[in-house]
C-alpha positions in Angstrom: 8.4 3.3 12.7 12.0 3.1 13.8 13.6 -0.1 15.3 13.9 1.6 18.7 10.2 2.4 18.7 9.4 -1.2 17.8 11.6 -2.6 20.6 10.1 -0.3 23.3 6.6 -1.1 22.2 7.5 -4.8 22.2 8.7 -4.4 25.8 5.5 -2.6 26.7 3.3 -5.3 25.3 5.3 -8.1 26.8 5.3 -6.5 30.2 1.6 -6.1 30.1 1.1 -9.7 29.0 3.3 -11.1 31.7 1.6 -9.1 34.4 -1.8 -10.1 33.2 -0.7 -13.8 33.2 0.6 -13.4 36.7 -2.6 -11.8 37.8 -4.8 -14.7 36.5 -2.4 -17.3 38.0 -3.0 -15.7 41.4 -6.7 -15.9 40.9 -6.4 -19.6 39.9 -4.2 -20.6 42.8 -5.9 -18.9 45.7 -9.3 -19.6 47.0 -12.0 -16.9 47.2 -11.2 -16.1 50.8 -7.5 -15.8 50.2 -8.3 -13.6 47.1 -10.2 -11.1 49.1 -7.6 -11.1 51.8 -4.9 -10.4 49.2 -7.1 -8.0 47.2 -5.2 -5.0 48.4 -1.9 -6.6 47.3 -3.2 -7.4 43.8 -4.6 -3.9 43.5 -1.2 -2.5 44.3 0.4 -4.7 41.7 -2.1 -3.5 39.0 -1.4 0.1 40.0 2.3 -0.6 39.7 1.7 -2.0 36.2 -0.2 1.1 35.2 2.6 3.3 36.5 5.2 1.2 34.5 3.1 1.6 31.3 2.7 5.3 31.9 6.5 5.7 32.4 7.3 3.6 29.3 4.8 5.7 27.2 6.5 8.9 28.3 9.9 7.4 27.3 8.6 6.5 23.9 7.3 10.0 23.5 10.6 11.5 24.6 12.5 9.4 22.1 10.1 10.4 19.4 10.6 14.1 20.2 14.4 13.8 20.4 14.4 12.1 16.9 12.4 14.8 15.2 14.4 16.5 12.5 11.9 19.2 11.8 10.9 20.8 15.2 8.3 23.4 14.0 5.8 23.6 11.3 3.1 26.2 10.6 0.7 26.6 7.7 -1.0 30.0 7.3 -3.6 30.7 4.5 -3.0 34.0 2.6 -6.3 35.5 1.5 -4.7 38.6 -0.1 -2.7 36.4 -2.5 -5.5 33.9 -3.2 -8.1 33.6 -5.9 -11.2 31.5 -6.3 -9.2 29.0 -8.4 -6.0 29.0 -6.5 -5.4 29.4 -2.7 -2.0 30.4 -1.4 -0.9 28.8 1.9 2.3 30.0 3.4 4.3 27.4 5.2 7.1 27.9 7.6 9.3 25.3 9.4 12.4 24.9 11.4 15.1 22.3 11.5 16.7 20.9 14.7 20.0 20.6 12.8 21.2 21.0 9.3 24.3 20.1 7.4 26.3 23.1 6.1 25.6 23.9 2.5 22.8 21.3 2.3 20.3 21.9 -0.5 16.7 22.2 0.9 13.7 21.0 -1.1 10.0 21.2 -0.4 7.8 18.8 -2.3 4.0 18.6 -2.5 1.4 16.8 -4.7 -2.3 16.0 -4.8 -3.2 12.9 -2.9 -3.2 9.9 -5.2 -0.7 11.5 -7.6 2.8 9.9 -8.1 4.6 13.0 -9.4 5.9 15.6 -6.9 5.9 19.4 -7.4 9.0 21.1 -6.1 8.8 24.6 -4.6 11.5 27.2 -4.2 12.5 27.5 -0.5 13.2 30.8 1.2 15.7 30.9 4.1 14.6 33.0 7.0 16.7 33.2 10.1 18.8 30.5 11.6 17.4 27.1 10.7 14.0 28.5 9.7 12.6 28.3 6.1 9.4 29.1 4.3 7.6 28.2 1.1 4.4 29.3 -0.6 1.9 26.6 -1.8 -0.7 27.2 -4.5 -3.6 24.9 -3.9 -6.9 24.1 -5.5 -9.6 24.7 -2.9 -11.3 21.4 -3.1 -8.3 19.1 -3.5 -6.3 17.3 -0.8 -2.5 17.5 -0.7 0.5 15.9 0.9 4.1 17.2 1.3 7.6 16.2 2.2 10.8 18.2 3.2 14.2 17.1 2.1 17.8 18.1 2.5 20.7 16.9 0.3 24.4 17.2 1.2 26.9 14.6 2.2 23.9 12.9 3.8 20.4 12.9 2.4 17.5 13.3 4.9 13.7 13.6 4.5 10.6 13.9 6.7 7.8 11.5 6.5 5.1 12.3 3.9 2.4 14.3 5.7 -1.0 15.8 4.8 -1.5 19.5 4.3 -4.4 20.5 6.7 -7.2 21.1 4.2 -9.4 23.0 6.7 -7.0 25.9 6.2 -7.7 26.4 2.5 -10.9 24.4 1.7 -14.0 26.7 2.0 -17.0 25.5 3.8 -20.6 26.2 2.7 -23.2 27.8 4.9 -24.8 25.3 7.1 -27.9 25.3 9.3 -27.1 26.0 12.9 -30.6 25.8 14.3 -34.2 26.0 13.3 -37.3 26.8 15.3 -41.0 26.6 14.5 -44.1 27.1 16.7 -47.8 26.8 16.2 -48.3 23.1 15.2 -47.9 21.0 12.1 -46.7 22.5 8.8 -49.5 24.6 7.5 -50.4 25.9 10.9 -47.0 27.3 11.9 -47.1 31.0 12.9 -43.5 31.4 14.0 -40.3 30.4 12.2 -36.6 31.1 12.9 -33.3 29.9 11.4 -29.7 30.6 12.0 -26.8 29.5 9.7 -23.1 29.6 10.1 -20.1 29.4 7.7 -16.9 28.0 9.1 -13.5 29.0 7.7 -14.8 32.1 6.0 -11.6 34.0 5.6 -11.7 34.1 1.8 -14.1 36.8 0.6 -15.0 35.1 -2.7 -16.4 32.1 -0.8 -18.7 34.0 1.4 -22.5 34.4 0.9 -23.6 37.6 -0.8 -27.3 37.2 -0.5 -29.7 34.7 1.2 -33.4 34.7 0.4 -36.1 32.7 2.1 -39.3 31.8 0.3 -42.1 31.2 2.8 -45.0 29.2 1.5 -48.3 29.6 3.3 -51.0 26.9 3.3 -53.2 29.1 1.0 -50.5 29.0 -1.7 -49.1 32.5 -1.1 -45.4 32.9 -1.2 -43.6 35.6 0.8 -39.9 36.4 0.3 -37.6 37.6 3.1 -33.9 38.4 3.1 -31.7 36.9 5.8 -29.8 39.3 8.1 -26.1 38.9 8.8 -25.2 38.1 12.4 -26.8 36.2 15.3 -30.4 36.7 16.4 -30.6 38.9 19.5 -31.9 36.5 22.1 -30.6 35.4 25.5 -29.1 32.2 24.3 -27.2 33.9 21.6 -26.0 36.6 23.9 -24.5 33.9 26.2 -22.9 32.2 23.2 -21.4 35.5 21.9 -19.9 36.1 25.4 -18.4 32.6 25.5 -17.0 32.8 21.9 -16.1 36.5 22.3 -17.9 37.4 19.0 -20.0 40.4 18.1 -23.7 40.4 17.3 -22.7 41.2 13.7 -20.2 38.4 13.4 -20.1 38.1 9.6 -20.1 34.3 9.3 -23.5 34.0 10.9 -26.9 34.6 9.1 -30.4 34.6 10.6 -34.1 35.0 9.9 -36.9 35.4 12.4 -40.6 35.3 11.1 -43.3 36.1 13.6 -45.8 38.1 11.4 -46.9 35.4 8.9 -49.5 32.8 9.8 -50.1 29.3 8.4 -46.5 28.6 7.3 -46.4 25.3 5.3 -42.7 25.3 4.2 -39.6 27.4 3.9 -37.0 27.3 1.0 -33.6 29.0 1.1 -31.5 30.3 -1.8 -27.9 31.1 -1.0 -25.8 33.0 -3.5 -22.0 33.1 -3.0 -19.5 35.6 -4.2 -17.9 32.9 -6.5 -21.1 32.4 -8.3 -22.1 29.1 -6.6 -25.8 28.9 -5.7 -27.5 26.3 -3.6 -31.1 26.2 -2.7 -33.7 23.9 -1.3 -36.3 23.3 1.4 -35.2 23.8 5.0 -38.6 23.4 6.6 -40.2 21.0 7.4 -37.6 18.8 5.7 -34.0 20.0 5.2 -32.8 17.1 3.1 -33.3 19.0 -0.2 -31.1 21.9 1.1 -28.4 19.5 2.3 -28.4 17.7 -1.1 -28.0 21.0 -2.9 -24.9 21.7 -0.8 -23.4 18.4 -1.8 -24.1 18.7 -5.5 -23.4 22.5 -6.0 -20.6 23.0 -3.6 -18.7 19.7 -3.6 -19.9 18.4 -7.0 -21.2 15.1 -5.6 
């Protein structure tokens, strides 16, 4: 935090403290009747204090914006140049100002590491530059931008947004069951969703449900891609502007099997990862499988 930020925040806190002290002095010095008679005046003072705080907050934000050396940053995952082991994320940024003939560096490293990796930087137009990061899908990274000329400058160390390159497993969106306790269920439905599914090698290839009946019979069903065709899902598709066949949704609806006791799912991904476990009546086994097989926990 710069000295100017510290000074302004100190003024802010001091102003608030003085006004609060003044407010409680008023309460102590006037009687209850006088307090209610002067309530409107006190309220106006509090509103004035709130306005002062809001104005000072805007001033701090304006100073922060004016002191920004890098004015634009954009990370974009590149599926076409990525593999299961190495994800490419393209990064573009723009400087507010730059010394002539300054040497630009882009550094990044895994969180917790001391050694930086330096990338080659591509000049675009004006003060815009780009770099291509190669990242492991389940690691977290931080980065820094530097320029070196007559004066050396650098940004703060920041975190690369991991949701852009870290794949998410398939997760249960909703489960429905009718007919009574497990063993008497005659209707079952499940919908699953996978967020951040832009990389084809992290998508599910096949999902199989094993439905166990109370008499010991096991029935297998394949899940369908997309959302179930019901009123609630139609409304959701309209709000999210997605099609019925949206590829990151999977579903199963079972209304022709009686006496359902339990349901297990097996999910096979394109990268070879498999997780499986019970989703009904208890989904803990399925969630634990995700943690162990996907995240290695």
